[in-house]
C-alpha positions as CSV (number, residue, x, y, z in Angstrom):
1,M,-63.7,27.6,-23.9
2,A,-62.2,24.4,-22.7
3,K,-59.6,24.8,-25.3
4,A,-58.7,28.3,-24.1
5,I,-58.3,26.9,-20.3
6,K,-56.3,24.2,-21.6
7,K,-54.0,26.6,-23.3
8,A,-53.7,29.0,-20.4
9,A,-52.7,25.7,-18.1
10,K,-49.9,24.7,-20.8
11,K,-48.6,28.6,-20.6
12,A,-48.5,28.6,-17.0
13,A,-46.7,25.2,-17.0
14,K,-44.3,26.4,-19.4
15,K,-43.6,29.8,-17.0
16,V,-43.1,27.5,-14.1
17,V,-40.4,25.7,-16.1
18,K,-38.8,28.6,-17.2
19,K,-38.5,30.1,-14.0
20,A,-36.7,27.2,-12.2
21,P,-34.3,25.9,-15.2
22,A,-32.3,22.8,-14.4
23,K,-28.6,23.5,-13.6
24,A,-26.3,22.2,-16.1
25,P,-23.6,20.0,-14.2
26,K,-20.1,21.9,-14.1
27,K,-17.5,20.4,-16.3
28,A,-14.9,18.6,-14.1
29,A,-11.5,19.9,-14.1
30,K,-8.6,17.8,-15.5
31,K,-6.5,16.6,-12.9
32,V,-2.8,16.8,-13.6
33,V,-1.1,13.5,-12.7
34,K,2.7,14.2,-11.9
35,K,4.9,11.3,-12.1
36,A,6.6,10.9,-8.8
37,A,10.5,10.9,-8.8
38,K,11.9,7.4,-7.9
39,R,13.3,7.9,-4.1
40,T,16.6,6.5,-3.2
41,P,16.5,5.0,0.2
42,N,18.9,6.7,2.7
43,A,22.1,5.2,2.9
44,A,22.1,5.1,6.8
45,F,19.0,2.9,6.8
46,M,20.6,0.7,4.2
47,A,23.8,0.0,6.0
48,P,24.2,-3.6,7.4
49,L,24.2,-3.5,11.1
50,T,25.4,-6.5,13.3
51,P,22.8,-7.6,16.1
52,S,24.1,-8.2,19.7
53,P,24.0,-11.4,21.0
54,V,21.0,-11.1,22.8
55,L,19.0,-9.5,19.7
56,A,20.6,-12.2,17.6
57,E,18.7,-14.8,19.5
58,V,15.4,-13.0,18.0
59,I,16.4,-12.1,14.6
60,G,19.8,-14.3,13.8
61,T,23.4,-13.5,13.7
62,K,23.3,-12.1,10.0
63,P,24.3,-8.5,9.7
64,L,20.9,-6.7,8.3
65,P,19.8,-3.2,7.6
66,R,18.0,-1.2,10.5
67,T,14.7,-1.4,8.7
68,E,15.0,-5.2,8.1
69,I,15.9,-5.6,12.0
70,V,12.6,-3.9,13.2
71,K,10.6,-5.9,10.6
72,K,12.0,-9.2,11.9
73,I,11.2,-8.1,15.5
74,W,7.6,-7.3,14.3
75,D,7.4,-10.8,12.8
76,Y,8.5,-12.2,15.9
77,I,6.3,-10.3,18.2
78,K,3.2,-11.4,15.8
79,K,4.2,-14.9,15.4
80,N,4.2,-15.5,19.1
81,N,1.3,-13.0,19.8
82,L,3.0,-10.7,22.1
83,Q,1.2,-7.5,21.4
84,D,-0.9,-6.5,24.3
85,K,-4.8,-7.5,23.8
86,K,-6.1,-4.1,25.2
87,N,-3.4,-1.8,24.3
88,K,-1.9,-2.8,20.9
89,R,0.8,-0.1,21.3
90,M,2.5,-2.1,24.0
91,I,4.6,-5.4,23.3
92,N,4.6,-7.9,26.3
93,A,8.1,-9.5,26.5
94,D,8.8,-13.1,26.5
95,A,11.9,-14.6,27.6
96,K,13.9,-13.6,24.5
97,L,12.6,-10.0,24.3
98,K,12.8,-9.3,27.9
99,A,16.5,-9.5,27.5
100,V,16.2,-7.5,24.6
101,F,14.0,-4.9,26.4
102,A,16.6,-4.6,29.2
103,G,14.6,-6.6,31.8
104,K,11.3,-4.9,31.1
105,E,8.0,-6.7,31.0
106,Q,6.5,-4.4,28.6
107,V,7.6,-1.6,26.2
108,S,5.9,0.7,23.9
109,M,6.2,0.1,20.0
110,F,7.5,3.5,19.9
111,D,10.5,2.6,21.7
112,L,11.6,-0.1,19.3
113,A,13.8,2.3,17.4
114,K,15.6,3.1,20.8
115,I,16.1,-0.5,21.6
116,V,17.4,-1.4,18.2
117,S,20.0,1.3,18.5
118,K,21.2,0.0,21.7
119,N,21.4,-3.7,20.3
120,V,23.2,-3.0,17.1
121,K,27.0,-2.2,16.3
């Protein structure tokens, strides 16, 4: 009789397993990686521009592309710790940058492109 109870218990356990089979993991879809075409820079950004005398005090007198001018201004700002502590989007002007910023004490980082345009030829 004990054998019959054990057999019944095993059958019941098998039924439970059969009712809730483990789900097979889904196959991962293959990702198709496209090679990115080599981007050519816009010629307008790469044309060397001569900085104004005021801007030349900050970045130098050598003609540079617009992208390099902005990069050098940011290097100057970071080197002299001129970013506002509370609002990192604002740039505090020192004596040299105040002349570049048309006398303003503080400008937004988003105004830098406009300022560069006014100070290059």
